[in-house]
C-alpha positions in Angstrom: 142.3 123.2 162.0 140.0 124.6 159.3 142.8 124.0 156.6 143.0 120.3 157.7 139.3 119.9 157.6 139.2 121.4 154.1 142.0 119.1 152.9 140.3 116.0 154.3 137.0 117.1 152.7 138.6 117.6 149.4 140.5 114.3 149.6 137.2 112.5 150.4 135.4 114.2 147.5 138.3 113.3 145.2 138.1 109.6 146.3 134.3 109.7 145.8 134.5 111.2 142.3 137.2 108.8 141.4 135.1 105.9 142.5 132.2 107.0 140.4 134.5 107.7 137.4 136.3 104.3 137.4 135.3 101.2 139.3 137.7 98.3 139.7 135.3 95.8 141.3 133.0 95.6 138.2 135.6 94.7 135.7 136.4 91.3 134.2 138.8 89.5 136.6 141.0 86.5 135.5 138.7 84.2 137.4 135.6 85.6 135.6 137.3 85.3 132.3 138.0 81.6 132.9 134.3 81.1 133.7 133.2 83.1 130.7 135.4 81.1 128.3 133.7 77.9 129.4 130.7 78.8 127.3 132.6 78.0 124.1 133.5 74.3 124.1 135.2 74.1 120.8 133.2 71.0 119.8 133.1 69.9 116.2 129.6 71.5 116.0 131.0 74.8 117.4 133.9 74.7 114.9 131.6 74.0 112.0 129.3 76.9 112.9 132.3 79.2 113.3 133.6 78.2 109.9 130.2 78.8 108.3 129.6 82.2 109.9 133.2 83.4 109.2 132.7 82.8 105.5 129.1 83.7 105.0 126.3 86.2 105.6 124.6 85.4 108.9 121.2 86.0 107.3 121.8 83.3 104.6 122.8 80.8 107.2 119.8 81.6 109.5 117.1 81.2 106.9 114.6 78.7 108.1 114.1 76.4 105.0 110.7 75.3 106.2 109.4 78.9 106.0 109.8 78.8 102.2 107.1 76.2 101.8 103.5 77.0 101.0 104.1 80.6 100.0 100.6 81.7 99.1 100.1 85.0 97.2 96.2 84.9 97.1 94.3 87.6 99.0 90.6 87.4 99.8 90.2 91.2 100.0 92.3 93.5 97.9 92.3 97.1 96.6 93.7 97.2 93.1 97.3 98.7 93.0 97.7 101.4 90.5 101.4 100.9 89.7 104.6 101.0 91.8 106.4 104.2 92.5 110.1 104.6 93.4 111.5 107.0 96.0 115.0 105.9 95.0 117.8 107.2 97.3 115.6 109.4 99.4 113.8 109.3 102.7 110.4 110.3 101.2 108.5 107.1 101.9 106.0 109.0 104.0 105.3 111.3 101.0 105.1 108.6 98.4 102.8 106.6 100.7 100.4 109.4 101.4 100.3 110.5 97.7 99.8 106.8 96.7 96.7 106.6 98.9 95.1 109.6 97.2 96.4 108.6 93.7 94.5 105.3 93.9 91.3 107.2 94.8 91.7 109.8 92.0 92.4 107.0 89.4 89.3 105.1 90.5 87.1 108.2 90.6 88.1 109.5 87.1 88.9 106.1 85.4 92.4 107.2 84.6 95.3 105.1 83.5 98.8 105.6 84.9 98.9 108.7 87.0 101.0 110.1 89.8 101.0 113.3 91.9 104.4 115.1 91.8 106.4 114.0 94.8 109.0 116.7 94.0 106.5 119.5 94.3 105.3 118.5 97.7 108.9 117.8 98.8 110.0 121.3 97.9 107.4 122.9 100.2 108.1 120.3 102.9 111.7 121.3 103.1 111.0 125.0 103.2 108.4 124.6 105.9 110.8 122.4 108.0 113.5 125.0 107.6 111.0 127.6 109.0 110.0 125.2 111.8 113.6 124.9 112.9 114.4 128.6 112.7 111.2 129.6 114.5 112.0 127.0 117.1 115.4 128.6 117.6 113.7 132.0 118.1 111.3 130.5 120.6 114.1 128.9 122.7 116.6 131.9 122.3 116.8 132.5 126.1 117.6 128.8 126.9 121.2 127.7 127.2 122.8 125.7 124.4 122.8 122.5 126.5 119.0 122.8 127.1 117.4 119.5 125.9 115.1 121.3 123.4 117.8 123.5 122.0 120.1 120.5 121.6 117.3 118.6 119.9 116.7 121.4 117.4 120.3 121.7 116.4 120.5 117.9 116.0 117.4 117.9 113.8 117.3 121.0 111.7 116.0 119.3 108.6 115.0 115.8 107.4 113.6 114.2 104.3 111.8 111.7 106.4 108.4 112.3 108.1 105.0 110.8 108.6 101.3 111.5 107.9 101.3 114.9 109.5 103.5 116.0 106.6 100.8 114.9 104.2 98.1 116.9 105.9 100.4 119.9 106.7 101.9 120.3 103.2 99.2 119.1 100.8 96.5 121.1 102.7 98.5 124.3 102.4 100.2 124.1 99.1 98.0 121.8 97.1 99.3 119.2 94.6 100.3 119.0 90.9 100.6 116.0 88.5 104.1 114.4 88.3 104.7 115.7 84.8 104.2 119.3 85.9 107.1 119.3 88.3 109.3 116.3 87.6 111.9 114.6 89.8 115.5 115.8 89.8 118.8 114.2 90.9 118.6 116.0 94.2 115.0 114.9 94.8 115.8 111.3 94.1 119.1 111.4 96.0 118.5 113.8 98.8 121.7 113.3 100.9 124.0 116.0 99.6 121.3 118.7 99.4 120.1 117.9 102.9 123.6 118.1 104.3 124.2 121.5 102.8 120.9 123.0 103.8 121.2 121.5 107.3 124.6 123.0 107.7 123.3 126.4 106.6 120.4 126.2 109.0 122.6 125.4 111.9 124.7 128.5 111.0 121.6 130.6 110.8 120.4 129.2 114.2 123.6 130.4 115.8 123.2 133.8 114.2 119.7 134.2 115.5 120.8 133.2 119.1 123.7 135.7 118.8 121.3 138.5 117.6 119.1 137.7 120.6 122.0 137.8 123.0 122.9 141.2 121.7 119.4 142.5 122.5 117.5 142.0 119.2 113.7 141.8 119.8 111.5 139.1 118.3 110.4 141.3 115.4 114.0 141.8 114.3 114.8 138.1 114.7 111.8 137.2 112.5 112.9 139.7 109.9 116.3 138.0 109.8 114.5 134.6 109.6 112.7 135.7 106.5 116.0 136.7 104.9 117.5 133.4 105.9 114.5 131.5 104.4 115.2 133.4 101.1 118.6 131.7 101.0 117.1 128.3 101.7 114.4 128.9 99.0 117.1 129.7 96.5 119.0 126.5 97.4 115.9 124.5 97.0 115.1 126.0 93.6 118.6 125.2 92.4 118.2 121.6 93.5 114.6 120.8 92.9 113.3 123.5 90.5 110.8 126.3 91.2 107.2 125.1 92.0 104.5 126.2 89.5 101.8 128.6 90.6 99.5 127.6 87.7 99.6 125.1 84.9 97.5 123.5 82.1 96.9 119.8 82.3 95.0 117.2 80.2 93.3 114.3 82.0 93.3 111.0 80.1 91.1 108.0 80.5 92.4 104.4 81.1 93.0 103.9 77.4 95.1 107.1 77.1 92.4 109.1 75.4 92.2 112.8 76.3 89.1 113.7 78.3 89.5 117.2 79.6 92.1 120.1 79.4 92.0 122.8 82.1 94.1 125.4 83.7 94.8 124.8 87.4 96.5 126.2 90.4 98.0 123.6 92.8 95.2 124.3 95.2 92.5 123.9 92.7 94.0 120.7 91.5 94.0 119.5 95.1 90.4 120.4 95.5 89.4 118.5 92.4 91.6 115.4 92.7 91.8 115.0 96.5 89.2 117.4 97.9 89.4 116.3 101.6 90.2 118.0 104.9 93.3 115.9 105.6 93.8 117.3 109.1 90.4 116.5 110.4 89.2 113.6 108.2 91.9 111.1 109.2 92.9 109.5 112.5 96.3 108.1 113.3 96.3 104.8 115.2 99.3 103.4 117.0 100.1 100.0 118.5 102.6 100.8 121.3 102.3 98.2 124.1 104.9 100.2 126.2 102.2 102.8 126.8 98.6 102.7 128.0 96.0 101.7 125.5 92.8 103.7 124.7 94.7 106.9 125.3 95.3 110.0 123.1 98.9 111.1 122.7 100.5 114.1 121.1 104.2 114.5 120.0 105.6 117.9 120.7 107.1 119.6 117.6 106.3 116.6 115.5 104.9 118.4 112.6 106.1 119.6 109.2 104.9 123.2 109.5 105.4 125.6 112.4 101.7 126.5 112.1 100.7 122.9 111.4 99.3 120.2 113.7 101.4 118.1 116.1 101.1 114.4 115.4 98.3 113.2 117.6 97.4 109.5 117.7 95.2 106.9 119.5 97.1 104.1 121.1 95.3 100.8 120.7 95.6 97.0 120.9 96.6 95.5 117.6 93.3 93.7 117.2 91.4 97.0 117.3 93.6 98.4 114.6 93.0 95.3 112.4 89.3 95.7 112.7 89.4 99.2 111.2 92.0 98.2 108.6 89.8 95.3 107.3 86.8 97.7 107.1 88.8 100.1 105.0 90.1 97.4 102.6 86.7 95.9 102.2 85.5 99.4 101.2 88.3 99.6 98.5 90.2 102.3 100.5 94.0 102.0 100.9 95.7 103.3 104.1 98.9 105.0 105.2 100.8 102.2 107.1 104.2 102.1 108.8 106.3 99.4 110.4 109.8 98.2 111.2 110.4 96.9 107.7 114.0 95.6 108.2 113.0 92.9 110.6 112.7 89.3 109.2 112.5 90.5 105.6 112.9 88.1 102.7 113.7 90.6 100.0 113.8 87.9 97.2 110.2 87.0 97.8 109.0 90.3 99.2 107.9 88.5 102.4 107.9 89.7 106.0 107.7 86.6 108.3 108.9 86.2 111.9 109.8 82.6 111.2 112.0 83.3 108.2 115.2 83.6 110.1 116.1 81.2 112.9 118.9 83.2 114.6 118.5 81.2 117.9 119.4 77.9 116.4 122.4 79.3 114.6 123.7 81.1 117.7 122.7 78.6 120.3 120.7 81.0 122.3 117.2 82.6 122.4 116.0 86.1 121.5 113.0 86.4 123.7 112.0 90.0 124.0 108.3 90.8 123.2 107.2 94.0 121.3 106.9 96.1 124.5 110.4 95.1 125.5 111.9 95.8 122.1 110.4 99.3 122.2 111.7 100.0 125.7 115.2 98.9 124.7 115.2 100.8 121.4 115.4 97.5 119.5 112.4 98.2 117.3 110.4 101.2 116.1 108.7 102.4 113.0 111.1 103.0 110.2 109.2 102.9 106.9 105.8 103.9 105.5 103.9 101.9 102.8 100.4 101.7 101.5 98.2 99.0 103.1 96.0 97.6 100.4 95.1 93.9 101.0 94.2 91.3 103.6 93.6 87.6 103.3 90.9 86.4 105.7 90.1 82.8 106.6 86.6 81.4 106.8 86.1 83.0 110.2 87.2 86.4 109.1 90.5 86.2 110.9 93.5 87.7 109.0 96.2 85.3 107.7 98.4 87.8 105.9 98.5 91.4 104.6 99.9 93.2 101.6 101.3 96.7 101.1 102.2 98.7 98.0 105.8 99.8 98.5 107.8 102.7 96.9 111.0 100.9 96.1 110.3 100.4 92.4 109.8 97.0 90.7 110.8 93.8 92.6 109.2 90.7 94.1 105.4 90.6 93.9 105.6 93.5 91.4 106.9 95.8 94.1 104.5 94.7 96.8 105.4 93.2 100.2 103.4 90.4 101.8 103.5 90.1 105.6 102.2 87.3 107.8 99.7 88.2 110.4 102.2 87.3 113.1 104.7 89.7 111.6 102.0 92.4 111.5 101.4 91.9 115.2 105.1 92.3 116.1 106.3 95.0 113.8 103.4 97.1 112.6 103.2 100.4 114.5 101.1 103.1 112.7 98.0 103.2 110.6 96.1 106.2 109.3 92.4 105.6 108.6 89.5 107.7 107.3 87.3 108.7 110.2 84.3 106.9 108.7 86.0 103.6 109.6 86.8 104.3 113.2 85.0 102.5 116.0 83.0 104.0 118.8 85.8 103.3 121.2 88.2 105.4 119.1 85.6 108.2 118.9 85.5 108.3 122.7 89.3 108.4 123.0 89.4 111.3 120.5 87.5 113.4 123.1 90.4 113.2 125.6 92.9 115.9 126.1 96.1 114.3 124.6 99.1 113.5 126.8 102.0 115.4 125.3 105.3 113.5 124.7 108.6 115.3 124.1 110.0 115.8 120.6 112.9 113.5 121.3 110.8 110.6 122.4 112.7 107.7 120.7 109.6 105.8 119.5 108.6 108.6 117.2 111.5 109.1 114.7 110.7 109.9 111.1 109.9 107.2 108.6 112.1 106.9 105.6 
C-alpha cells in the first residue's frame, strides 16, 4: 500500500514539475497565428515601408524633418569651456567629467591656457583600488556559497573602467592629482578593453584561491597577506600597461599666453591641495531624478564605491524641477557640474543634439512607444550610461530653461565637442547631478539629515557610467 502511495505521489509530482517546465496552453496555436497575421495587411504603404526599412538604417528613416528647423545654439547663461578632452576607446567618462569640472576651476583661478589633469594617473589608482575592493569583498563573503547573490555579483564585477562621482572623491582625495604631461596616456589607458579583460581574469582566479584558502582553514590575517601578494601582481600588470605613477615631480605653470609663471616641485597630494583644494567627499552632494522611487529621500548603494575604505555612493532623490533650480544656480555662478544621463536616446550625432522629437519611430512603425520615465526605469529600458560636464543653460524671459549644454569627452565634433539637449530631453533622460553644497536648497539639507535607505550592489538602476 505504501509503495503504491509513493508511486502515485511521485507521478503527481512529475506531472506538476512537467507542467511548470513546459506549458502547451500558452503557445501560439494555428488559430492565434491567423489572428496575429491579420495585423500586417500588405498594403502598398506597408510594402513601401518594408522596402525602405529593409534597405536603410531605421534611424535615418525615423528622423523627424521638422525637428531640424530653428536649431538655436545661443545660451543665456554659460560657463566658458576650457577645451575638449577625449576618453577614446575607454569607459573613463566619469573620470574625465570630474577632472574637467576641477580643470575649469583651476584655469580660471590661475589664468592658465590649455591645461589638463592626468587621467592616466588617476585611472591607475582607480584600477588598483577596485582590485582591492573585489579581493576584500571575496574575503568578507568567504563563508557564503558560490551561488550567493553577493558572491555572484562580485565575480561578475571584479573590475570596471566605468564609474561615477564617488570614484572622483575616493581616488583624488587619497592619491592627489598630477598634470597630464607628468603621466601621459598610453595605448592601454586609451583603449582599456584588453588590459581590463586580463586583470579581471586574474582577479577571478585570485578570488577562487582566497575562497579555497578559507575553506582549508586559513584565518583572515593569512587571507589578507595573500591579498597583498595578489595586489602586487595587479600593480605590476598596471605598471606594464599604464606606467608607474610619480611620487614627486617638477612642473611649470604658464599663463594664458603661454608664458612661464612659476616652477615648483610637487607631490601628487600637494598638487591636489594647490589646484583643487577641496574636501570632495563632504563638499559635494549627489542628486538623482528617479521617479520609480520616493522623492525627498536619501539612498545609499551598497558596495558602490571605488575604494574599500571609501564612501558608498549616497544620493538625494528629487523631482526634476528641484534639480534644475540648483543646476541653474551653479551655472549662474560660473561653476560646472558632474552630470550623467542616458546619452544614446534620441541623439543627433551630426548636430550634437539630444531631442525627444528628433526620431519619430511611432509613425514609421505604425504604433506608439508610450512608457514614461518611471516605466522605462522599471523595465530596464533606460538608465544612466554616460557622464559629461554640465556648463550652460538657456533661459527664457521668465527664467524657465529652454535647453542645456554639456562639455563632452569624445574629442572634437559637432558644436566643438559639446552636446546640446532640449529641456524636454533633460526631463526624460537626465539622471544624476553633483553640485557643490553651497548651491543646495533647504529641502536638500533636511534630506541629508536622514539615515539613508541602503540599496543592493546589483540594483539595475545604478550601473557604472562609461
